C-alpha positions in Angstrom: 255.9 282.3 315.8 258.5 283.9 318.2 262.1 284.6 316.8 264.6 281.5 317.1 261.6 279.3 317.1 263.4 276.8 315.0 267.4 276.2 313.8 266.6 278.3 310.8 266.2 281.3 312.3 269.4 280.7 314.3 271.1 280.5 311.0 269.8 283.0 309.0 270.6 285.4 312.2 274.0 284.8 311.2 273.0 286.8 307.9 271.1 288.9 309.4 272.6 292.2 307.8 272.9 290.7 304.2 269.8 289.4 304.2 268.1 292.9 305.6 269.8 294.6 302.6 268.4 292.2 300.1 264.6 292.7 301.9 265.2 296.7 301.6 265.9 296.4 297.9 262.3 294.0 297.3 259.9 296.6 298.7 256.9 296.1 300.4 254.9 293.3 299.8 251.7 293.2 297.9 249.7 291.6 300.2 249.8 293.9 303.6 251.9 296.2 302.3 254.6 295.7 304.7 258.3 295.8 304.5 259.9 292.1 304.6 262.3 291.2 307.2 265.4 289.0 307.3 263.2 286.5 309.1 260.8 286.7 305.7 263.6 284.6 304.0 263.0 281.3 306.6 260.0 280.1 304.6 261.6 280.1 301.6 264.5 278.2 303.4 262.2 275.9 304.6 261.0 275.1 301.4 264.2 274.3 300.2 265.0 272.1 302.9 262.2 270.4 301.9 263.2 269.9 298.3 266.5 268.7 299.3 264.9 266.0 301.5 262.3 265.1 298.8 265.3 265.0 296.4 267.3 262.7 298.6 264.4 260.5 299.1 264.1 260.0 295.6 267.8 259.3 294.8 267.9 256.5 297.5 264.6 254.9 296.6 266.0 255.3 292.8 269.3 253.7 293.4 267.0 250.6 295.2 265.3 250.1 292.3 268.3 249.7 289.8 268.7 246.2 291.6 266.3 244.0 289.6 266.1 241.4 292.2 264.6 244.0 294.8 262.1 245.3 291.8 260.8 241.7 291.4 261.0 240.8 294.8 258.9 242.8 297.3 260.5 243.8 300.6 259.1 241.9 303.7 259.2 245.2 306.0 258.7 249.0 305.3 261.7 250.5 303.5 261.9 253.4 301.8 260.7 251.7 298.1 258.0 250.3 299.6 256.9 253.4 301.3 257.0 255.4 298.0 255.3 252.5 296.2 252.0 252.5 298.5 252.3 256.7 299.2 252.3 257.4 295.6 250.2 254.4 294.8 247.3 255.1 297.2 247.6 259.0 295.5 247.6 257.5 291.9 244.5 255.5 292.7 243.0 258.6 294.3 243.4 260.6 291.0 241.9 257.5 289.1 239.2 257.8 291.1 238.3 261.2 290.5 239.2 261.1 286.7 239.7 258.4 284.5 243.2 256.3 284.6 244.4 258.1 281.3 244.1 261.5 282.9 245.4 260.4 286.2 248.7 259.3 284.7 248.6 262.2 282.3 248.4 264.8 285.3 250.0 262.5 287.7 253.5 264.5 288.0 251.7 267.4 289.2 249.4 265.8 291.6 252.0 263.5 292.9 254.7 266.3 293.8 251.8 268.4 295.6 251.4 265.5 297.6 254.8 264.7 298.5 255.9 268.3 299.1 252.8 268.9 301.3 253.5 265.6 303.3 257.2 266.0 303.8 256.4 269.8 305.0 253.6 269.0 307.3 255.9 266.0 308.6 258.5 268.5 309.7 255.8 270.3 312.2 255.8 266.5 314.4 259.8 267.4 315.1 259.9 270.1 317.8 262.4 273.0 316.4 261.9 272.2 312.8 260.7 274.9 310.1 257.2 274.4 308.6 257.1 275.8 305.3 253.3 274.7 304.8 252.6 277.2 308.3 253.4 280.2 306.2 250.9 281.9 303.6 253.1 283.0 301.0 254.2 279.1 300.6 250.5 277.3 300.8 249.4 280.4 298.4 252.3 280.0 295.9 251.4 276.1 296.1 247.8 277.1 295.3 248.4 279.2 292.4 250.6 277.0 291.1 247.8 274.2 291.0 245.2 276.8 289.9 247.4 278.1 286.9 248.2 274.4 285.5 245.1 273.3 286.2 243.4 276.3 283.8 246.3 275.4 281.2 245.5 271.9 281.2 242.0 273.0 280.7 242.6 275.5 277.9 244.9 272.6 275.9 242.5 269.7 276.3 239.3 271.8 275.8 240.4 275.0 273.9 238.3 278.2 274.6 235.4 276.1 275.3 236.9 275.4 278.6 236.2 279.4 279.2 232.9 279.3 277.0 231.2 276.6 280.2 231.8 279.4 282.8 228.6 281.2 281.0 226.5 278.4 281.3 224.5 276.3 279.0 222.1 279.7 278.1 223.4 283.0 276.7 220.3 284.1 278.5 221.9 283.2 281.9 225.7 284.2 280.8 225.8 287.7 282.4 224.4 286.2 285.9 226.3 282.8 285.7 229.9 283.9 284.4 230.3 286.6 287.3 229.5 283.7 289.9 232.1 281.0 287.9 234.7 283.0 287.6 234.5 284.0 291.2 234.5 280.5 292.2 237.4 279.8 290.1 239.7 282.4 291.5 239.0 281.8 294.7 240.0 278.4 294.6 244.1 279.2 294.9 243.0 281.3 298.3 241.1 278.3 299.9 243.8 275.7 299.3 246.5 278.1 300.4 244.8 279.4 303.7 243.2 276.1 304.7 246.6 274.3 304.6 248.4 277.2 306.2 246.2 277.4 309.5 245.6 274.3 310.0 249.7 273.2 310.1 250.3 276.7 311.8 248.0 275.9 314.9 249.1 272.2 314.9 252.9 273.1 315.1 252.5 275.8 317.3 250.0 274.2 320.0 252.8 271.2 320.0 255.3 273.5 320.2 254.2 275.2 323.8 253.3 271.9 324.9 256.7 270.4 324.5 258.1 273.8 326.0 255.7 273.6 329.4 255.5 269.9 330.0 258.4 268.2 328.5 258.7 265.2 326.4 256.2 262.7 327.3 253.2 264.7 328.0 252.4 266.0 324.0 252.7 262.7 322.9 248.7 262.3 322.3 249.2 266.0 320.7 251.6 264.5 318.4 249.3 261.6 317.5 246.8 264.0 316.7 249.5 265.8 315.0 250.2 262.9 312.7 246.0 262.6 311.9 246.3 266.5 311.2 249.2 265.7 308.5 247.8 263.0 306.8 244.2 264.4 306.5 245.8 267.9 305.0 248.2 266.2 302.7 244.7 264.2 301.5 242.4 267.4 301.2 245.2 269.2 299.3 245.7 266.3 297.0 242.4 265.5 296.2 241.4 268.8 296.0 244.2 269.1 292.9 242.6 265.9 291.5 238.7 267.2 291.8 240.3 270.8 290.0 241.9 269.2 287.4 239.2 266.4 286.3 236.6 269.4 286.2 239.0 271.3 283.5 239.3 268.6 281.7 236.3 266.8 281.9 234.1 267.7 278.9 237.1 266.2 276.3 236.8 263.3 278.0 233.2 262.9 278.2 233.4 263.5 274.2 235.5 261.0 273.6 233.8 258.8 275.5 230.8 259.2 273.7 
């Protein structure tokens, strides 16, 4: 995206000399072997902005839940509380449909966090001039790596070294063939999570920004409606894949306990 595409770029530009000095100490990037610039801090600042928005949203909902009457009697119209209940309730039901209720409750902190962060980051793409953290590969790949390390940790904690043993397949004779395939398939998961989310959100934000700059406020409205669909679908896909990966990693123990 061009310079000064959003307000965060303008703010960071006032600290350009300091940021350039800091980036010179970091060295070249691991991917692409490129020297970062002062603008490289924009995705990190956008992620911190989303974190602050989510924190304010959570505190507002928590303050409403302290009122016993509001907790017992649901609001008749859409409020922050009803939105939070419907949003988190939907993804909790999604997790239960992929795995059993016990595991869904145990791993919902990761699933719910992924859904909330991706959704709030994607929603900013609908507002012209706002930064979109999920349109940067570094942010989305980081999200994918967090999910990758955690679902593998969950698999090791629940199934022990048998979690790695199942990559070799049911027969020792097939292990030399199946283990490399399963291992590569496992390592590709965070990459597919990150690239899929980044490409879709970057394209959506770029097209909306171009049409808004060319034809004003009212003509891009159909594109904004399509953008709402993209926001919802990408949040659903990322969260669903997270549920699937966790369910597969912890499935063996749950199956044995059931039998």
